[in-house]
Backbone as a ProteinNet text record, in pm:
[ID]
protein_1_A
[PRIMARY]
XXXXXXXXXXXXXXXXXXXXXXXXXXXXXXXXXXXXXXXXXXXXXXXXXXXXXXXXXXXXXXXXXXXXXXXXXXXXXXXXXXXXXXXXXXXXXXXXXXXXXXXXXXXXXXXXXXXXXXXXXXXXXXXXXXXXXXXXXXXXXXXXXXXXXXXXXXXXXXXXXXXXXXXXXXXXXXXXXXXXXXXXXXXXXXXXXXXXXXXXXXXXXXXXXXXXXXX
[TERTIARY]
1753.7	1757.5	1622.7	1619.2	1493.9	1490.3	1380.2	1361.9	1254.8	1286.2	1192.1	1117.9	989.6	908.6	804.9	836.6	742.9	707.5	804.8	782.5	759.1	832.5	832.1	727.3	668.1	572.9	454.1	427	315.2	322.4	440.1	458.6	566.2	678.7	787.1	768.5	688.6	659.4	554.5	523.7	424.9	490.9	515.9	461.6	549.8	655	739.2	865.8	966.5	1093.4	1165.9	1131.1	1195.5	1169.9	1054	1025.8	1112.7	1124.1	1201.1	1348	1403.6	1545.5	1572.1	1466.8	1485	1531.1	1485.8	1526.1	1430.5	1483.1	1400.8	1427.9	1369.3	1395.5	1333.3	1389.1	1329.1	1207	1219.2	1109.9	1095.8	973.5	946.3	851.9	874.6	786	709.9	583.9	499.1	431.4	403.6	333.4	188.4	126.6	-17.2	-58	39.5	6.9	-56.4	-29.1	-85.4	-235.6	-285.1	-428.2	-487.8	-421.1	-469.7	-487.8	-397.3	-400.3	-455.9	-527.5	-576.4	-458.9	-475.5	-367.4	-336.9	-229.6	-190.7	-43.6	27.9	164.8	172.4	252.3	258.2	401.7	420.9	545.9	512.6	571.7	544.8	676.5	667.9	791.6	771	881.5	878.4	797.4	727.1	636.2	704.9	824.7	891.8	933.2	950.1	984.2	857.9	757.4	634.7	561.9	573.1	505.1	558.5	678.9	735.7	653.4	577.5	490.6	351.6	328.3	196.4	187.1	80.4	53.2	67.7	84.2	81.4	219.9	297.9	427.8	467.9	568	610.3	738.5	786.9	906.8	871.5	972.6	947.9	886.4	773.1	701.5	761.1	772.6	825.1	708.4	728.3	622.1	625.6	522.3	520.7	411.5	349	237.2	283.2	241.1	264.8	129.6	92.3	-39.7	-46.6	70.2	69.7	2	29.5	-34.1	-120.9	-179.7	-270.3	-398.4	-408.7	-515.5	-654.2	-752.2	-891.7	-939.8	-1058.8	-1113.5	-1121.9	-1156.1	-1170.2	-1037.3	-927.5	-796.9	-755	-783.9	-751.5	-833.8	-960.6	-1046.4	-996.2	-952.3	-899.7	-774.5	-689.6	-566.6	-599.4	-693.6	-732.7	-787.8	-874.2	-933.9	-828.1	-734.4	-629.8	-538	-497.1	-409.1	-477.7	-605.3	-680.5	-689.4	-715.8	-729.3	-597.3	-489.1	-358.5	-314.3	-347.7	-309.2	-390.5	-522.1	-608	-582.4	-546.9	-522.9	-374.6	-292	-148	-93.5	-120.3	-88.2	58.5	155.1	295.6	330.8	283.3	309.1	250.9	130.9	65.4	145	196.6	275.3	400.9	469.3	590.3	558.1	450.9	415	370.1	281.2	229.8	339.4	420.4	532.8	632.9	647.8	738.4	692.3	560.1	506.3	525.8	501.9	519.8	666.4	756.8	899.8	947.7	906.4	945.8	894.1	768	710.4	784.2	820.9	893	1032	1101.4	1235.6	1229.5	1126.9	1110.2	1088.6	1006.3	979.7	1105	1180.4	1304.6	1401	1408.4	1495.5	1444.9	1313.4	1254.9	1282.6	1278.9	1301.2	1450	1534	1679.3	1715.7	1656.6	1678.8	1752	1825.2	1902.5	2002.4	2008.5	2098.4	2040	1931.9	1866.1	1740.9	1670.1	1554.8	1582.2	1580.2	1616.3	1499.5	1490.9	1392.8	1466.7	1425.4	1494.7	1404.2	1465.3	1390.1	1343.3	1274.1	1218.3	1077.1	1030.3	903.9	782.7	767.4	649.8	654	772.2	787.1	889.8	849.4	940.4	940.6	1051.3	1058.4	1139	1135.7	1204.8	1300.3	1408.5	1509.1	1524.9	1541.4	1547.2	1676.2	1749	1878.1	1880.7	1962.2	1974.8	2083.8	2117.3	2215.3	2354.7	2383.5	2514.1	2518.1	2401.4	2394.3	2356.7	2337.3	2301.4	2150.5	2111	1969.2	1904	1792.6	1725.1	1582.8	1556.3	1420.9	1330.5	1392.6	1315	1259.1	1344.2	1297.3	1196.6	1219.7	1124.1	987.4	985.9	859.9	787.1	861.2	800	742.4	814.6	765.2	634.3	629.4	507.2	391.6	422.8	320.5	261.9	350.1	305.1	219.2	252.5	172.1	32.8	26.5	-103.2	-188.6	-125.6	-199.5	-264.3	-201.7	-255.2	-349.2	-380.6	-474.9	-414.5	-280	-212.5	-146.5	-194.3	-133.8	-16.9	103.8	225.2	331.2	405.8	509.9	648.6	659.8	788.6	804.9	696.8	703.4	580.2	600.5	490.1	472.5	353.3	320.8	208	245.1	147.7	48.3	-80	-183.2	-266.6	-355	-441.7	-541.3	-559.7	-652.1	-589.4	-458.5	-388.8	-386.9	-454.2	-459.7	-401.6	-429	-376.5	-421.4	-547.3	-601.1	-523.1	-494.5	-422.7	-276.8	-214.9	-75.8	-67.6	-161.1	-162.2	-181.7	-273.4	-299.1	-175.5	-107.2	14.3	123.6	141.7	246.6	216.3	87.5	52.7	88.9	58.7	92.6	244.4	314.2	460.2	521.6	464.8	515.2	512.1	400.5	386.5	475.8	485.7	569.6	717.2	758.5	898.2	933.3	835.5	859.3	892.4	820.2	848.1	983.3	1010.9	1137.1	1256.7	1242.4	1351.9	1390.4	1290.3	1317.9	1386.2	1338.3	1391.5	1533.9	1565.5	1696.5	1808.5	1773.9	1873.1	1902.3	1816.7	1833.5	1921.7	1968.4	2043.6	1951.4	2005.9	1924	1852.2	1914.5	1856.5	1720.7	1699.7	1576.7	1461.2	1492.6	1388.4	1287.7	1330.7	1242.9	1115.7	1125.2	1008.2	895.4	924.4	821.5	745.8	796.9	733	602.4	500	373	365.2	462.3	470.7	613.8	634.1	767.9	809.5	938.9	989.8	973.8	955.5	943.9	1074.6	1064.4	1181.4	1201.2	1322.8	1346.7	1266.3	1222.3	1148.3	1237.7	1360	1455	1550.2	1534.2	1615.8	1640	1740.8	1779.4	1679.5	1628.2	1533.7	1408.6	1294.6	1171	1160.5
2555.6	2429.1	2407.8	2414	2405	2272.9	2201.3	2074.3	2092	2052.2	2057.8	1924.5	1925.5	1803.6	1807.1	1879.1	1889.6	1752.1	1662.6	1528.5	1427.5	1440.7	1339.2	1361.9	1479.8	1512	1417.5	1362.6	1271.2	1145.2	1117	995.4	906.5	964.8	886.7	867.6	951.2	944.2	1048.6	1064.8	1165.4	1262.8	1389.3	1454.1	1445.1	1364.2	1352.6	1274.1	1293	1222.4	1261	1374.8	1417.7	1318.9	1251.4	1147.8	1025.5	989.7	872.2	885.2	1005.6	1027.1	1091.7	1111.9	1168.6	1312.8	1391.1	1530.8	1621.4	1732.9	1832.5	1968.7	1994.3	2119.6	2241.1	2357.2	2482.1	2517.3	2492.6	2519.4	2403.4	2383.1	2277.4	2331.1	2291.2	2331.6	2210.7	2233.3	2128.6	2182.6	2092.9	2130.5	2087.7	2083.7	2058.8	1919.1	1828.7	1696.7	1703.6	1809.7	1825	1849.3	1889.3	1915.2	1823.6	1710.5	1611.3	1670.7	1761.3	1816.6	1956.6	2003.2	2140.9	2238	2353.6	2451.6	2507.7	2457.6	2501.1	2469.6	2561.9	2538.1	2581.5	2510.2	2535.9	2556.5	2660.6	2682	2661.8	2558.6	2527	2526.3	2544.7	2544.3	2568	2594	2616.1	2741.2	2735.3	2842.2	2978	2980.7	3109.7	3172.7	3090.7	3143.9	3186	3100.7	3129.7	3250.7	3271.1	3384.4	3518.8	3519.2	3644.6	3700	3611.8	3657.2	3692.5	3680.4	3710.7	3851.5	3876.3	4010.4	4018.8	3905.6	3903.5	3920.7	4015.3	4044.8	4187.7	4239.6	4376.7	4386.1	4271.8	4272.4	4313	4333.2	4362.4	4239.1	4258.8	4145	4101	3970.6	3911.5	3885.5	3916.8	3897	3751.6	3674.4	3531	3492.1	3588.7	3558.8	3552.4	3447.6	3435.9	3424.4	3525.1	3520.1	3416.9	3372	3266.4	3141.9	3113.3	2999.1	3045.5	3163.5	3211.9	3130.8	3034.7	2934.8	2993.5	2940.1	2971.4	2878.9	2906	2826	2678.5	2650	2511.4	2437.2	2501	2436.3	2411.3	2507.9	2490.9	2377.4	2370.1	2261.5	2126.2	2127.1	2003.8	1957.5	2051.6	2017.5	1955.1	2015.1	1961.6	1820	1799.8	1668.3	1566.8	1610.5	1520.5	1475.7	1569.2	1535.6	1437.2	1461.7	1370.9	1231.5	1226.5	1098.2	1021.9	1090.3	1024.5	977.8	1056.7	1019.4	900.6	903.2	795.3	663.7	670.3	548.2	512.2	585.7	559	546.4	650.6	649.8	619.9	684	655.4	506.8	442.4	298.9	220.1	258.8	191.3	211.4	333.4	361.4	275.9	262.2	179.9	33.6	-16.3	-157.2	-186.2	-101	-121.7	-101.6	3.7	25.4	-88.2	-146.8	-260.3	-381.7	-407.3	-519.3	-494.8	-371.6	-336.6	-351.1	-301.1	-307.6	-451.8	-535.7	-676.7	-743.3	-713.4	-771.5	-727.1	-600	-547.6	-609.9	-620.4	-679.3	-826	-897.6	-1037.7	-1048.7	-959.6	-962.1	-927.1	-829.9	-791.9	-910	-982.7	-1100.9	-1211.3	-1232.2	-1335.6	-1308.8	-1183.2	-1146.5	-1120.3	-1145.1	-1129.6	-989.3	-890.5	-751	-671.9	-743.8	-674.9	-579.9	-456.8	-357.6	-282.9	-335.1	-267.8	-193.7	-250	-184.4	-174.1	-51.9	-29.2	27.3	-10.6	44.5	137.5	263	364.7	422.5	479.1	552.2	466.4	532.7	465	416.4	320.1	253.2	346.2	453.8	540.6	615.2	630.8	704.9	634.5	529.6	454.2	511.2	491.5	528.9	422.7	429	329.8	398.1	329.7	376.9	272.1	314.3	222	243.1	134.8	142.3	52.4	91.1	10.8	-94.3	-163.7	-272.4	-225.5	-95.8	-41.6	4.3	6.8	53.3	199.2	267.4	409.4	424.4	527.2	554.3	585.7	520.7	537	586.5	710	764.3	702.3	655.1	586.6	455.7	376.6	250.8	276.3	380.8	415.4	445.8	521.6	557.3	433.7	341.9	217.5	137.6	137	68	131	264.1	333.1	301.2	292	254.8	117.4	23.5	-111.8	-113	-27.7	-19.6	34.4	134.2	191.2	85.1	0.3	-106.9	-200.9	-210.4	-297.9	-222.8	-97.3	-21	51.3	65.4	134.6	260.8	377.9	504.9	529.3	528.9	526.1	613.2	687.4	773.4	742.4	627.7	588.3	618.4	663.6	704.7	654.2	602.8	552.8	642	693.2	767.2	691	604.8	520.7	606.9	568.9	639.3	537.7	587.3	498.4	424.8	471	405.8	284.1	270	157.6	38.2	-67.4	-189.6	-307.5	-427.6	-549.3	-562.1	-524.9	-536.5	-449.4	-325.3	-232.5	-274.9	-322.8	-369.2	-490.1	-583.2	-702.9	-666.7	-572	-530	-462.8	-383.5	-315.5	-416.1	-515.5	-615.5	-702.5	-730.8	-807.5	-728.8	-601.3	-516.1	-504.2	-491.1	-482.1	-608	-721.3	-848.9	-850.9	-808.8	-807	-700.7	-585.1	-477.4	-515.6	-582.7	-625.2	-732.2	-814.5	-916.2	-849.2	-741.7	-666.3	-596.9	-540.4	-467.7	-560.9	-683.6	-780.3	-804.3	-808.2	-827.7	-705.1	-587	-464.1	-435.9	-465.6	-428.8	-506.2	-613.4	-692.6	-634.5	-543.6	-485.2	-360.8	-320.6	-195.6	-78.9	28.1	143.6	205.3	196.4	256.9	195.6	71.1	1.5	36.9	96.5	122.7	227	320.3	429.3	379.2	267.2	220.7	169.9	149.9	104.2	219.1	340.4	456.4	492.4	524.6	569	720.8	786.8	933.2	971.1	1090.7	1132.4	1067.1	1047.2	993.6	1097.8	1052	1144.1	1222.4	1339.8	1425.3	1450.3	1482.5	1516.5	1641.1	1648.7	1765.6	1889.9	1873.6	1986	1971.5	2059	2052.7	2193.6	2205.6	2337	2388.7	2300.9	2342.7	2255.6	2312.2	2236.1	2157.8
837.9	764.5	696.5	564.3	487.9	410.5	422.6	351.9	244.7	121.6	10.4	3.3	34.6	32.4	-80.5	-187.3	-299.5	-357.2	-364.4	-418.3	-306.7	-198.9	-93.8	14.8	19	124.1	130.4	247.9	271.9	185.6	130.7	51.1	114.8	150.4	208.4	358.1	417.7	560.2	593.1	720.8	759.7	855.5	815	695	571	573.3	454.4	482.1	397.4	411.4	539.3	595.7	720.8	832.7	829.7	928.4	901.1	773.8	734.5	774.9	758.3	785.8	922.1	1000.2	1132.6	1131.7	1034.2	1023	1099.8	1147.1	1215.8	1151.8	1034.8	962.8	1029.9	1001.5	1048.6	965	833.6	740.7	643	595.3	497.4	390.8	265.4	156.8	103.8	68.4	10.8	-115	-209.6	-332	-326.7	-444.2	-451.4	-406.1	-387.1	-335.2	-197.4	-124.5	9.5	3.8	-114.1	-132.2	-239.2	-263.8	-361.1	-500.3	-538.7	-673.6	-684.8	-584.1	-587.7	-581.9	-642.9	-649.3	-511	-453.3	-319.9	-297	-240.2	-195.8	-50.5	26.9	170.5	216.5	294.5	366.9	513.6	573	713.2	789.5	919.9	995.9	1143.3	1210.4	1353.9	1385.9	1498.3	1537.6	1544.7	1603.8	1622.6	1490.1	1385.9	1253	1178.8	1180	1107.3	1165	1294	1356.7	1308.1	1250.4	1198.9	1083.4	1018.9	910.2	957	1086.3	1140.3	1196.4	1269.6	1322.1	1473.8	1540.1	1686.5	1748.9	1699.2	1759.4	1721.7	1788.5	1765.7	1683.1	1635.4	1552.6	1409.9	1327.5	1186.1	1121.3	1055.7	1000.7	866.5	850.2	726.7	632.1	504.3	404.7	357.1	387.6	356.6	257.1	193.2	104	-41.3	-111.4	-254.7	-323.8	-400.4	-464.1	-576.4	-624.6	-725.7	-671.4	-544.6	-479.6	-363	-378.9	-275.9	-281.7	-193.3	-204.3	-179.2	-253	-225.9	-113.7	-66	44.1	6.6	-120.3	-164.7	-150.9	-192.4	-185.4	-41	46.7	188.1	249.4	209.8	258.2	206.3	81.2	22.1	95.6	134.1	206.3	341.8	413	543.7	529	428	405.9	362.8	276.6	227.7	340.6	424.7	536.8	631.7	660.7	748.5	686.9	555.1	485.7	486.5	455.2	450.7	588.7	690.6	826.6	875.5	853.3	903.1	831.2	703	624.9	617.1	692.5	694.3	552.6	473.6	330.7	300	367.5	334.4	346.2	451.8	469.5	353.8	310.9	198.1	69.5	48.6	-72	-77.5	35.8	40.5	13.1	72.4	54.4	-88.7	-141	-276.8	-380.9	-362.1	-452.5	-445.8	-328	-312.7	-392.1	-388.9	-467.6	-616.9	-657.3	-798.4	-839.1	-757	-787.7	-799.7	-705.9	-711.6	-837.5	-872	-992.9	-1118.1	-1123.8	-1239.6	-1251.4	-1140.3	-1142.6	-1184.5	-1138.2	-1178.2	-1329	-1385.3	-1528.7	-1609.2	-1561.6	-1630.2	-1633.7	-1522.9	-1517.9	-1610.2	-1611.6	-1696.8	-1844.4	-1882.6	-2023.1	-2052.4	-1953.7	-1968.8	-2016.8	-1952	-1990.5	-1881.6	-1796.8	-1693.7	-1760	-1710.5	-1766.8	-1885.3	-1941.1	-2053.4	-2007.5	-1910.7	-1850.7	-1700.6	-1648.6	-1508.9	-1429.8	-1303.4	-1211.6	-1116.8	-1113.3	-1035.2	-927	-824.4	-722.7	-606.8	-513.8	-397.9	-428.3	-350.2	-378	-397.5	-321.6	-344.5	-477.8	-537	-662.8	-750.9	-817	-903.4	-1045	-1115.1	-1256.1	-1330	-1463.5	-1545.9	-1642.9	-1670.6	-1765.5	-1874.2	-1998.9	-2111.6	-2190.4	-2212.5	-2281.1	-2404.6	-2503.9	-2625.1	-2607	-2716.5	-2707.4	-2669.9	-2688.8	-2651.6	-2506.2	-2441	-2303	-2290.5	-2403.2	-2399.7	-2378.3	-2304.5	-2284.2	-2418.4	-2448.3	-2577.1	-2558.4	-2599.7	-2592.3	-2698.9	-2806.8	-2910.7	-2857.4	-2793	-2734.8	-2623.2	-2548.3	-2443.3	-2503.9	-2612.4	-2677.2	-2728.1	-2786.8	-2836.5	-2720.1	-2608.9	-2489.6	-2441.8	-2440	-2397.8	-2492.1	-2621	-2719.3	-2687.3	-2653.4	-2621.4	-2495.4	-2399.4	-2277.6	-2308.1	-2395.7	-2434.6	-2503.6	-2585.4	-2652.5	-2551.4	-2432.6	-2327.2	-2232.2	-2267.8	-2187.1	-2068.7	-2066.6	-1956.8	-2010.5	-1965.3	-2003.5	-1909.5	-1963.2	-1881.3	-1944.9	-1862.1	-1916.8	-1860.2	-1795.2	-1740.9	-1594	-1529.2	-1388.6	-1315.1	-1194.1	-1113.2	-990.1	-970.2	-848.6	-779.2	-686.8	-618.3	-541	-547.5	-472.1	-394.3	-309	-231.7	-321	-443.5	-537.3	-604.6	-591.9	-654	-559.6	-602.5	-522.2	-597.6	-548.2	-610.4	-755.6	-782.7	-918.6	-1015.5	-975.2	-1062.9	-1082.1	-975.6	-985.2	-1078.6	-1063.9	-1148.4	-1295.4	-1322.9	-1460.8	-1520.4	-1439.5	-1486.2	-1518.5	-1434.2	-1456.2	-1578.3	-1601.8	-1722.6	-1848.1	-1847.1	-1961.3	-1976.1	-1864.6	-1867.4	-1927.4	-1893.7	-1944.7	-2097.4	-2155.2	-2300.4	-2364.3	-2300.4	-2353.9	-2349.4	-2244.4	-2232.6	-2335.5	-2371.7	-2475	-2608.3	-2639.7	-2762	-2750.1	-2634.5	-2611.3	-2629.7	-2583.2	-2593.7	-2738.9	-2827.1	-2969.6	-3029.5	-2990.9	-3049.4	-3005.5	-2880.5	-2827.6	-2896.6	-2964.1	-3036.4	-3174.8	-3221	-3353.3	-3348.4	-3464.8	-3474.3	-3448.3	-3390.6	-3354.5	-3474	-3592.1	-3711.8	-3746	-3706.1	-3740.8	-3646.7	-3533.6	-3434.2	-3480	-3563.9	-3606.6	-3673.6	-3742.3	-3817.7	-3727.1	-3599.9	-3506.1	-3440.5	-3458.6	-3395.8	-3466.1	-3387.4	-3442.4	-3448.4	-3388.8	-3387.9	-3355.3	-3306.2	-3268.6	-3136.3	-3120.2	-2994.3	-2884.7	-2761.8	-2649.4	-2632.9	-2573.5	-2552.9	-2404.5	-2363	-2221.6	-2183.7	-2060.4	-2014.1	-2021.5	-1974.1	-1972.3	-2090.8	-2191.3	-2312.3	-2365.1	-2446.2	-2497.4	-2598.7	-2685.8	-2789.8	-2783.2	-2820.2	-2827.7	-2958.7
[MASK]
+++++++++++++++++++++++++++++++++++++++++++++++++++++++++++++++++++++++++++++++++++++++++++++++++++++++++++++++++++++++++++++++++++++++++++++++++++++++++++++++++++++++++++++++++++++++++++++++++++++++++++++++++++++++

């Protein structure tokens, strides 16, 4: 039983979502979040499985090394320091609480601007994202791009996704919600217009999906 904690590791619980859901996987994978951004990937698991890749047994040894993520000493040191920091500061609990405040604030603003069904908040509190729809209810990347432009005007570099960190406090949440308030006011005006008119508000090309057939 293998659990992929590339996104949820040390965010949804400690050491990941497996704590939240009471799972006991045989193996778990982690990405660079385990080292605070340093290039490192981790395969962790039960002792009897992991030992198959070691030298202290007489069984056929399993090859567990990937040089793509063959960490240097710095990355390994970063991982140790990051794990200690997240454990001592109870980072997952902080992410849920801070993300919860942000989510509540966003939902309140969406209601105030009467944009229910047009602007959506998705995901769990540690990793929230936003969805933007036009007057027909269809997802609109053009409107999303205009919204991002408005956020940049307010000094917030935003791509539609929130990854809460220990550096995000009340001050940062408040600043984000103030910018969101102004951006949503503009969005409310645009969503009432025909889609053909939205292009004139773009300062560049509209954002594109990450996964697409053509660039």
